[in-house]
Steps between C-alpha positions, in 0.01 A plus 500: 500500500815656349759661725552878504796625297677603822487141625658373179770767529581399858515132407736580213719706730512229766603244238777731379614570855554130566755478217688823570850515644507654852686802358265566208305826542706545812384847609133399493581181690695692765216747548240225531700266725792580731491877456126558496540728804673755273239479223244746375256309278218567256321226303769305307801712599715584801787734568733559789436803716675790329736561791615136477566472125343584166465134396155377401346194340180356363353156458559518125582775245146521365290815443333423831840475666606844379162645598554362849847658514351833399260473792796495737655828383415868491539687172872520406583230754779258408575135564746235383404162354686182405357368172566183303529699176592862416227748586270597214335842493147511632249773570516660841873446560834660412819295500756685714783245486560140403780245510547126455594326824642157573341303781775289655465227761744338741408136445787349700358343815811582701581826671722733295873456567669738737861602541541620859750780543585740777514773238134465405293804594235479767140469384248733663126433512307777324169612648264796488764719661726448198224545242616848384853369440366194315283714275794733434729210400232340282426832331869539417560144374154415359471127586122516444193653665577589861301712741481597865342173616661252261715375787187354664475230231783293648850503645727781379870509580756772438868585521623828645826680441584799720141496621351523150283229343696393190340167404183303568291203394175350620179310429206631299238275336394192695284215372453155653838328509694789344650836605650760267848645554470867411633856540858379448697821468834658584596866506715578191791604722507156665458255210753225428532389862263203485229659714214390272620139504539493877161652567322282245660186639377581850148579379498174300614305806216643704246418230629143469500458881122546485474222243428749220650552155670833419421672172560843349432729206768686306502717189606293201764758405663500846776261396721561803223419747390191304855366508508542879166329543612206288816464708279485809301215344196675353367373169270673256143372506303737276508846349234744626426853385485795736241761407463822699157641414331830572121516509356765269267767629133393473 
């Protein structure tokens, strides 16, 4: 007796999964492994709860995958995907924004170097109480999707000056063995003081102390940030393509 088509599809997917890098299709992997508690799922797709972040993923970018994504959204709802290739127009969706991103990984097995100094600012742990300030800073500096509950995805640290949150960094996507350094941003009036480097180094140290590998995503045209990340020891792994999509009305 021949197997149903769905069985062949699952076998094909399992074979592909066994050869994938841990950071391939990283949003889908996060939502189906370490961050499943934040997932809303339908058939072959999952997305984070909207108050956490707009990121979403699917098992593969097939017609069935996009149909599953559509099942997760109301009409005119939006989500953000990481794709292996630039988004191509398809029925039922409008492309709101797109950008090539570099996925960079800290492959060095050691902890990042530190340079202790009494002049370094104090890091403050950011929690739900600081959520409005975090959203305000992210809205101003645009490090990537950030919402009222994004801070629940991992550790977030900040730097205050005169009581105001002026810089932050934290952890976003988590898959087995890896945690993403994300939301690295500094208020424009406080740039050039090394806050991003200090915060990133501390987040990286905490990730490494758990036996995990830090990684991140950055816009390909953000030359200044890429230079910083390289100095910290990150290396480019692959290019991915951000696509922010809006579901058409039925």
